[in-house]
N, C-alpha and C positions, 0 to 999 in steps of 0.2 A: 518485595514488589518493585516494579520498574515503572518509572514515569515516562510518558511518551508525548512528544509534541510534533505534529505534522506541519508541513509547509509546502508551498509550491503549486497549490491549486489556482484556478482562475478560469477565465473565459477564453476559449480557443475556437477557431473555425474548424469545420470538418476537414479531416486530412492533416491537421496540425499535430504538434507534439507538446507534451508537458513532462516535467520530471518532478515527482513528489519525493519529499524527504521526510524521514521520521527520526528525530533525535531522541535517544534514550538516556536515562540517568537513574541512579539509585540502586543498581544491582550489576551483576556481572553480565554484560550484554551478550558476550560471545556464546553463552550456553543456551540462550533462548532460541526457540523457533519463532521466526518473525514472519508476519503475514500482512497483506493488504486486503481489506474487505471494502465493499461499497454498498450503499443503500440508496436506491432511487425512490422518489415519492410514491407512496402506495405499495411499495414492494418490500420484501424481506431483505435483510442484510445477507450478502453472498460473498463467498471467498473469491478473490481475484487472483492472488498469487501468494505462494508461501516459500520460504527458504529456511532450511534447517541449519543447525550449527556446523554441519558438514558441507554446507553449500549445495545440497540437493534442492532442486526447485520443482514446483508443480504449478500449473496454471489452469484457470477456467478455460473451457473450450472456446468461449466467446472472445478471449483475448490472446490466445496462442498465436505466436508469430508477429504480434503487434506490441505487446508489453514485455518488459524485462525487469525482473526483480534482482537486486544485488544488495550486498551488505559490506560495510567497511567496519570491521571490529575495532580498529584503532581509533575510529571516530565515533563509535557507538551509534552508528547511523545505518538505516536501511533505506533503499531507494526504490522507486518504481518509475522506470522510463516508459512513457506511453507514446507510441507513434501511431500514425494513421487513425487518429481519433474519429469516432463516429458519434452522432447525436445520442445513440443509445448508451454511450459510455457516461452520459451525464448522471451524476450522483454525488453524494457525500462519501469521500474515501476515508477510511479509518485504518490506522495502524494497530497491529495487535502483537503482543509478546506472550508466548505460551511456554510454560515449563511445568510438566506434570499437571497438577490440579490448579496451578496458578495461571490466571488470565488477566492481562492488563490491556486497556484500550486508550488511544488518544482521543482528542476532542473532535477530530474530523476536519477535513478540508474540502471545500466545494469545488467540483470540476464541472464546468458547463461547456458543452460542445454545441455551438450554434453559429449559423451565418447571420 
């Protein structure tokens, strides 16, 4: 199992930027598929972006061109750079580490986009 701790959330105005970080410990980070998910009030948790151990990425249509996922295996950290933020991006953002049938989640970090 891998332990995950997110940071970097906060309040930002529409059009602004934030960078989320997720620090991992407890296992071999580089072999995991890392993802960012989000859950808005009253909605299901949804995939935002994912990066494989080969650094292939995929994104939800709603964030393509605005968000960028990256990983630094030397630091056991995955990032989510969020630009041109919109009010509809408001949610709790969760980090996920997946390997086969193993699935680990962080505690989540709140992102609020509001003027």
